[in-house]
N, C-alpha and C positions, 0 to 999 in steps of 0.2 A: 722481776729481776731488773736491776738498775742498768741503764745504758751507758753510764760513765765508767771510765777507767781511772783509778787513782794514779796520780803523778807525783813522783818525789821531787821536791824543790828545796833549795837552800832558802833559809829564812833570814832576812835582814830587816831589823827594826831601825827606823830613821826618824830623828826629830825633824819636824816639818820646817823649822827655821834654817836648817842646813841647805834646803832646796837642792838636794842631791839630784843630779841629772841621771836618772836610772837608765836612760838609753846609752850612757857611756860605761855602764857597769862591766861589760865584756872586756873593754880595754883596761879598766882599773883592775879587774880581777886578774888579768894576764900579767900584771906587774907585781902581784903579791906572791910571796913565797908560800910554802905549805903551812906555815904557822904552827902553833902548838895548841892542841885541844885544851880548853879551859872550862871550868865549871863556875857558875856564879849562883848566887841566891838572892832573892828579894825578900826583905823582911815582911812578915804578915801585916804589920801596921801600914805598909805602903798601899795596900789594897783596901778600898772602902767596903763596908758591908753592902751586900746587894740591896738591902732595904734603904740604905742611905743614898743610893744613886737616884737622881731625879731623871728618869728615862723620858718623861714628857718633854723636858726642855730641849731634847735633841731634835724636836720637830719645828722649833722656832728658827726662822731664817737668820736671826742674829747669833745663834749658837754656832761656835766655830770648832769645838773640840770633837771632831769626827775623825775617823781613820780614812785613809786613802790607800788603795792597793795598786800595785803595778807588777808586771812580770818582765824580766829581762834576763836572757842567758841562763835559763833554768833556775832563776832566783825569784822568790816572791818578796817584794818590798812592801812593808807595812809602814806607812808614814803617818805621823800624828804628833799631837802635843802630849806633854806629861799627863794632863788630865785624861785625855782619850786613852792613853796606854794604861793608866791606873784603873779607870772604870771598866774598860774591856778586859783588862787583866784579871779583874774579879771573876768574870765568866770563864776565862781560860784556867784560872786557879781551880774553879769548880770542876772543870774537865779533868784536870790532873788529879785532884783529890778524890773525886767520886767515881770516875769512869772505870777504874780497875775492878771495883766491887759491884758495879752495876749489873753485869750479867748474872751474878749470883743472887742479887736482891730481886731482880726482875727478869727471870729467865726467858720470858716470851715477848719482851719489849722491843727486840730488834737491835737498836744501836743507841749509843749515847753521843750527843753532839752539842756543839755550840755554834751559834751564828754570829759573826761580827759584821755589823752593817756599817756602810760608809756614810750614812746619813740620808736624808730624804732627797738629796739631789745627786744621786750616785752616778748618773750618766756623765756628769761633768767631772766627777772626781776619780773615776776609774778608767784605766786604759788597758790595752793589750789583752783583751779577752778575759779579764778578771771578772768572775761573777760577783754580783751584788745581791744579797750579802754573801760573804765568804763562809761556806759551810765546812766546819772542821769536825770530822767524825773520828771518834776514838775506836781503835781496833787493836786488840791484843795480838792479833795475827796480822802482820803487815801486808799479807797477800790479799786481804779482804778489801 
C-alpha cells in the first residue's frame, strides 16, 4: 500500500520568459474574479512523435528546455519553454489518449502513469516540496 495521499491542486502553465514570481500567487489570485470556465484544444501537429524526441540531449548541461515545478497556495506551477511543453506534452497526450482503456487492456498492471522530469539538475530547479520527477498517475476513480 502506498504511503502518499493524493492532493488536488490547481494547475498553471507558465512560459519561463515571464519570470512569474510564484510566491506572489496568493495575492494575485485574490484579485481575480471567478472567471468563466473555458475549453481549449491543442492541434495534434503541435506535439512531436515520441520517436522524434531526442531524450538523450536532456542530459547535456547546455540543454535548457526543461520544466521546473513550484507549488504556491494549492497551485502547481509548471514553468518551461515552448519546446519543453511540446515534448513533455507528448507524454501527457499519451496519458490522456491511452489511460482510460489501460485497465481493460492490462487488468493486472496496477496503474498508468507519466513522469515529468525537471532535468538532471532538479534540486536547483524545484522548490517548495515538489518531487522530482513529477509522477502523474491516471485514475478513473478520483478517490484512488
